[in-house]
N, C-alpha and C positions, 0 to 999 in steps of 0.2 A: 519530575520535572516543575518549574516554580513559573508561573505565568502571571501577568501585571496589568491591566489595561488602564490607560491615561485619556482619560474622557473621552471616550468613543461618541461620535456623532449619533451612532444607532448601536444598538442591542439586536438587530435583528438578524446577523450573521449565524452560524454555526453556533451551539454553545461549548463550550474548553472543556474537555474531558467528558464529555455527554457520551453514553454508549454509542446510541443512534443519533447522529448529527443530522438527520436529514427531516424534514419536518415533515407533517401527516398529510397525505397524497401524491407527497414525492418520489421521484426515485433517481438513484445514480449508478451508471454504468462505469463498474468499476474498471472492466476489461472487457475487451473483443477476441474471443479467441478463436482464430485464424488457424485449423488443424491440417494436418497431411502434406507439408509441406517437404520437396523433395528435390532429386534431380533434375526434373523436369522445368524447373522454373529457376531463373536467372536471380542469383541472389541479390546482386543490385537493384532489381526490381523490390525486393523484398525491403533492403534498405530505404529508398525512396519512398515505398510506402509505409513504413514503422517511422520515418522521421517526420512526414506529412500527419499520422495521425497517432499521435504517444499514445492512447490507448491500445494500441493493436498489440495482441499475444499470439506468437506466432508458436505453433504447437508442432512437435518433432514426433513421429511414433517409432518407438523401439520394439522390435520383434527378431530374435536371431535368426529363424528359421524363414524370415521374409526381406532381410536386407538387401537390398541392393534392388527390389520390385518395388513399383507402382506404390507410393504414401511411406514406403520404410528406407530410407536414405541408407547410404553406405556413412560408418566410422566417419571415413576420408573428409567427406561432402560436411559433413557435422562439425566438424574441426575446424574446416574453412567457415563456416556459417558462424561459429563460435567469436570468431578473429574478427569478422565483419559489425559482429554485434558487439563486441566489445569496445570497438573504436567508433562507431558511429556517434552522432551526437543529436538526439539521445541515443543512447545505447537501446538496443533493441531488446523486446521484452521475450524472452523465449522461455519454453515450457514444453518440458518430457513425459508424452504419453507411454507408459511403460505396457507392454502385452505379453503374451507369452513367457518364455523361462526369465526374462526380467523383471516380469512381476511377481511370479512364482519364488524366484529366491529370497525375496523381498518377505513375504505373507506364509510361505510353505516353510523356508530354510533360514528364515530370520539373516538371510546373510546382505551386509549393507556395503562390503565393501567395493562392489562396481559403484554406486550410487555415490561414496566418498571420493572413490579413485579417478573416477571418470566426469559423471555429471556437474557435481559441485564445482570443479575447478574449468568446466566448461562454459559455466556461467548461468546455468539452469535455476530460475530461482523460483520454479514451481513445477510439484511432478504429481503427474496422476495416474492411478494406479486403475487401469481396466480389467478387473479379476473378474472376468466373465469366461466359458466355455467359449462363446464364439471369438474370443480374442486369444483364445489359446491357453487359458488358464484353468487348471482345474485344482481344487481344493480340497482336500480329502478329510480336514478337520478344520472348520472355521473358527471353532473356539482356540486352537493353538495359532490360527492366523489373525485373529483378532488381536490376541496376545503379542503377535511378533510385530503387528501394526501399531498398537500403543507404545512397546520400546522405539520402533522406526521414528516415531512422533517425537519421542523424549529426546533420543540420542541425534538424531539429523535436524537441529532448530535452524540451522540458515537456510533451509526451503519451507516452502508451504506445500504440506501435502494434501491431496486431493483424491478421495474415493469417488468411484460411480455410483451415485443411489440407485438402485432397481430393486427388483422382487430377491434376483439371485445373489445379491450382496448385502441384503439387512441384516445379516449379522455382522457386519462390517461396522455399518455407518448406523445403525438405531442404537448402539450403547453411548454413540457421541453425542446423537440427539438429544438422547435423556440424561445426558451430564451436565448437573447443574452450573460448573465451572469447566466448560470444556478447553484443550488446548490451544495457543492460539495462532498455534502453526497449522491447523488443520481446516480443511473445508470439505464441502460434500456437493458433488454434482447432480443434478435431477436429470437423469437421461432414462427412459422408461424402455429405449430402443436399442437401449447397450450399444449406441454408437453405429446405428444402422440406416440412421439417416431420415427415420419416419416422423413426422410431424406430431408434435404434441396437442393435445386435444384437451387437457386439462395440465395444471401446474400446483404442483403440491407448494403450501406454504412456507417461507422458510422457518428453521427452525428457533422455537422461543426462546433458547438459550443464548441468540447471538451466535450462533456458529456461523460461519462465512457459506455461503451458499451461488451456484450460477445454474442455468438452465440450458439443456442443448435438446435435438431433437428437431432434423427437417427444417432445420435454419438455413436461410442463402439470402441471396438478392431478392427475390420473389415473397419471402414471407418474414425476414427480420422485422419490417415495420409494424406488418400487422401485429405480430409475438410481442413485441416490445410496448406497442400500445395495451394488450391484454393483461400482460405484467404490471404496469403502472396504475392499469383502474383493477386489477384484483389482488393477487397476493404477496405482489413486492411492493406495493403501497408503503412509503415511508421506509424502504431498506435500502440496502447497496448492493449489488450483484454484478455478475457478468454472464457471458452468454458464451457458448463454443458453438463452433461448425464445424464440417467436416464432409462430410457426402455430397453436398451441392456447389461447392467449392470446385467440384471435377470435371473435367472436359474430356471427348475423345477427340484427340487431333491426329489426324494421318493413323487413324487407327491404335492411336496409344493414348492409354488411360495418363491425364498431367493436371497437375494441380495450376487452375486457371487464376491467375494473378490479375486479369480483367474481373472476373466474378468478385474477387477480395477486393480489389477498389470498388467497386459497386458497391457492396454492401457497406463500405465506411463510406461512400458517400451519401447511401439509404440512412445510416445510422445520425450522420453529423447532419443530414436536412431535418430529421425530428429531434435531433438532439440528444447529446450523449447522458445528460441531466433533465431530468423532467422537476420543476417547482410550480406548485400552482402558484396563482397570481395573489398577491399579498395586499390586501386595501389599507389606504392611508387612514380609514378610522378606527383599526386594529391597531390597539397599543402594542409595540413589540415587546416580547418576554422579558422577563428579568434575569441579568446573568446568571449563570448557575453557582451554586454555593463557594465552589472553589475559586472562584478567580475575584478580583478584589479589582474597582475601580476607583479611583483616585479622584477624590474631589478639591484635593489642595488648591486654594487661589493661585498660589506663585505658578503651579504646572497648569492653570487654565489659561493664565496670562502667557507663558511660554508656548503652549501648543497654539494658542490663536497666531501668535508670530512665524508659528514653523505652517500655518495654514496660509498665510497672506500671501497671495502669488508675486507681491514686490517685494521680498522678502531675496534678498543676493545670495549664491550661493555661498560666499565665506560664512554669512550668519548663519545661514541653513544647518550646514555643519557645525557651528558653535553652539545652536538652540540644541541640535542631537545631542550633543556631549552633554550638554546643561540638565536637559529632562532624563538622558541616564542614568545620570548622579542622582538625580531624586526618585526616578525607579528603582534602581538598583537600591537605594536606602531601604526603599519600605519595603521591594521585594525581600531581602535576607532581614527583615526582623522577626521571623520566626528560627533563622537557622541554631542550630542547638550548639550551647556552649560548656566548656569543661573547664572546673578550677584548675588554677595555677599557684602552686607552693614554692616557686623560686622568685618570688619579685619581691624585691627589699626596695623601699621610699626612701626618701633624706627622712622620715619619721618611724624607720623602720619596717619590718616585713608584711607585707599585703596580705590580709589574711580573709578569708569567707569569700563573699560575692565582690570584694574589693579587685581581684585578680581573676581573670577568665580568659579563656582564647576558644576560638572556634574549634568546635570537636568533629567537624563534616569537611572533608575533601570536596573541592568543588570543581565543576566542569563549565567552561562557557562556551556555549554551542551559537555561533552567529548563522543564521542562515543567509548565503551570497545572492547578492550582493551586496542588498540594504545594508542588511544587519550588520556590516563589518564597521561602520561608520559608529556603532555602540561600544566596540571592543575595548577601544583605550580607556573609556571611562570606568567601564566595571571593572578592568586590570587595576587601576587606581583603588578602587574599594578592595578589591580581592586580588594582591597581587601574586598570590602563590597557588592560583587558579589555573588550570590546564585549560587550553583552547582548541575546539573540535572543531573543522568546520563543515557544512553542508549547503551543497548549491541545489538551487531547484527553480524552475521556471514552470509559467503556465503555457500549457498546451494548447494545440488549436482546437477549436468548441466555442468560441465566443466568450460570454460571459460567465458561462458554467463551467469553463475549463478547469479541469485538475491540475496540481501541480505535481510536476516530474521530476525526479531526482537525477541530474547530471554528474555530481561529485558528492563523495564523501570521504571524510576523515574520521569515521568516527570510530574507536576502538570496539574491535571484538569482544573482548572482557568487561564488565564494570569496574571502571577503574574509580570512581568518583559518587560519592554518596549522595551529592544534588546535583542536577543540572539547570543553568541558566539559559533560557534559547531566544537569543536576541533577534528580534522582529519588527523591526519599526510599523509596517504597515498590517493592520491585523486585517480590517474589512470582512471577509465572508469566514476567517479562521481557517480555510480550505490547508494553505500554506503551512501555519504553526501545526494543525493536527497532522498533515502529513508528516511534519517533523517529531512530531512525539511518539505517533507511531512507529 
């Protein structure tokens, strides 16, 4: 993806293309996992909670021999949940936690048919493997299981794979931590209690190779703030993580074990109170960091003039739209300066055939990706520069959570296959670059 910044007022936002965009001493909560939802909770309540707190992720436990019991919903209920999740705005985030046979058939037998035929069509974006005996999984050969896990990660890339990281599963996750270039669709969840809800007293540091990670163990309404504070001041400083909880979200009502939506809501409120992200105070006397080497800041006088008019509160809407168009022409011209070309041998001028560098054409196919809705105002100008480009739309909005809120995707028309050599993402307002980074990711 090509990025070009037009005279930003500050470079204090997240560096484009940086592997770790959170400044030292900061921490971002990528997701809040609320696991164990079942028939005991009304799906409409889950929908309300997910719409209110966009980073909530609802975890569904799958285990054949316990289906229909507390924590393990029936497939009929899961299908209803999937339909509601897909039609919500924003769509509910769903994670599958596989236990028993469903986990064993992947790691022991290498059978991916149920995941591809059931989970992926139902909209589960993340799949966690609870590969421990207490979760009904017995692995006779960990070397073979590790090989099957690698194959699974490689073959089913449309989901993010998560492995519980504890002493029992270390032969599955330790090779990933040691990998200098780990796969991009795999993460690890540090949970020494193996899902038993025991509060962790120490926390393992995130992998140094950039592998995504999360933390679990004894989290609930009464403990989540203290644990987040310890992570922010400790091993998770400057990292993006997620947390997951299950046991402390249960209650006994009329003698029945139920998922307590009130506890889940209270957790969200507690997290919202302390902040989904923590950023250290930036002092005015500290100069902003320079832009990263892969970002170009244009200092063209004409562009500075037009950017000033664009910022002026007295500029009427008609002139504002025209300025966006003119600025896009300028940025597009500079952003395409490094595109590859190839010679043409079929061009004849009035003076004869054009040879060598006199005849050339673009050698790369181009996609234009506007981030709705603001990016739509830049499309026509880019298409005049690149009339043969294809256009793919991405819709994002900022979730609840104040100025540190993260963008949530609500619409995507990106192709599943790689159909272009270069993509130009159109986003007129960069600010912290979180939306731009999310689109690139």
